[in-house]
Phi, psi and omega in degrees: 000318177297317178299315174300321180295311179297330177291313179299322181287325178293321174302307183298321177294321179297317183296321180289339181270359177292138171277163181301322181298319182291322176298311181302312183295326175297309184299319182296318178298322180299307182291332177292326175285335176291312178264087189281332185292129176308144177295143184278121177250114183292133181295329178239098174247080197239020178206161175260117178286116179270321190199143173226128175259114182252117181246109182240146175243119182213155171232115189302344181275349183233132180276085183199155174211146166226157188185172180223124175245116180254126182241123175266128188222154172241117177281135171282346173219169177301132181227160172237355186220155170218157176230148172231148173277133179200124180302142182291349173293342177263154183249136171272115182279316180195163173230134183252125169229092189071312181229157184284166171082038176284142174299132176206163168229151183227103180202154176057032177065029177229131175255120186251112186250132178252114183295340180077005181200179181259131175268126183293146177292136177077008184249130181297129175215172183219159179214151179233134183243121173259134186208173182192167175142187174263111181301149172259101191281128179228182177063227176275008184118070186296328180210111184237129170248109186214198175229157167230128185043045179076358177261136178296148176210144172240135177211157184236156174205093190274349180293129357268322189248015191271353184298324182290344179292336187228346175208147179292114191215172168260094189280086184211154179266346188257011173224089181283148175279129189301318180202156176222149164252128175243126176239120184243116176264131186202158178306154187303332187285350190246159167246144185243136191237143175204194181284152169081216187261140172277112182282322188194150170228119185241135176280139182218088182066236178273005183247168165228150179247123178257117186257115179250140180232130177236119191247029176237158180297136183213138177280149192303315185296349178264354173286140189214165177205138174216135183219122174191188181280057187295140162277148189230137166209164189233155166240157175240132180253112181281137172228183187308306186233020186200172173226157176232132181282133169250109184268135181240118179249112185226158175297132180312318181295342178257003190302315183299313182295312183295320182295339178271354182243325184296338179305337179306334181297335180296315178283332173298310182295324183295318178301308185299329176296324183285335184273313191236355185099171187306147171320124191297341187243041191296338181281354178250262178198169159239158176192177176234139179231116182294138173217181188262023176261158191283336181248227182221164179215123189283051178300134191306121182076348181213096176291131172272128192226142182254353175201173192234037174296147185309304188282341171293317181296318177296316186294313182293321175302315183296334182294341184282348164272305187256088178138316174271293176297317170247119189245131170305142182283335183224142176296343174303335183254024176300335182298333180289314174305310188286321183299310176301319186291316180294318171302319183286326171303326172295312180298000000 
């Protein structure tokens, strides 16, 4: 007992003598070991992504995706090439730059596009990449096709390095896309969920096209998609002169349980408003979308959630200030995102 007491006292003294820098370094080392894969540095990082139009075709019963990603960019200097990250498990069918048939290579999870001409500095331009295949799911499940209560579902979770597993993107933290449109084509029986506001749902034969628009800067890993037979309900968060909609997309078999737990988000959002200011994406929505992972993921404007525990709801909402609105420049600093969200769930 005496030896144990001496050990405990020495640990306590050591902890009290740690400097702030040592504590920060300890936290950094922990999360650095968690995200073991080295951060990807693109060999050609020569443009600012202004806007991306993501058009995806999926069927939750089939582990497959096809799509077209149109990227609008501004080069800071004259360029003749552009690169996007895309896992080699997927195939690039063609690239359009004003006209079809542009030359490209795809290897080592990089699509290298040669314009065959010079793009002027400071001038907005665009390129479209058509691709398809069976995504290679990594990390926490960057692209998952599974079932719930016997019903097929597809969902994504790209943190930290999984965006390139299912769509051609610029997988970096320091060049957010200024705005996105997401158009998801899926069979009629399903609902498709993504970032921002649902602009339109259009029937197209046996399919429906869900058009989502997000008009805030967003990092590639926070772009998301989920498709299944979601049940839907809303909450309204009142503020002094306004209200914010909380949209809930849940598995029908869990709808009663979810609806009894998600109202806590109202007081959470009002508390964070008093601490940090209004919800950063207030002109669009906040929401929960149930998926097949055990925890939660703070996809911008729509948290993907695997359960409806009080602290998970608080934690993921907090990330919309710390992680989404303010994003760390390096995954070495992920402890900041998680530290703030954990502290705020305690508050």
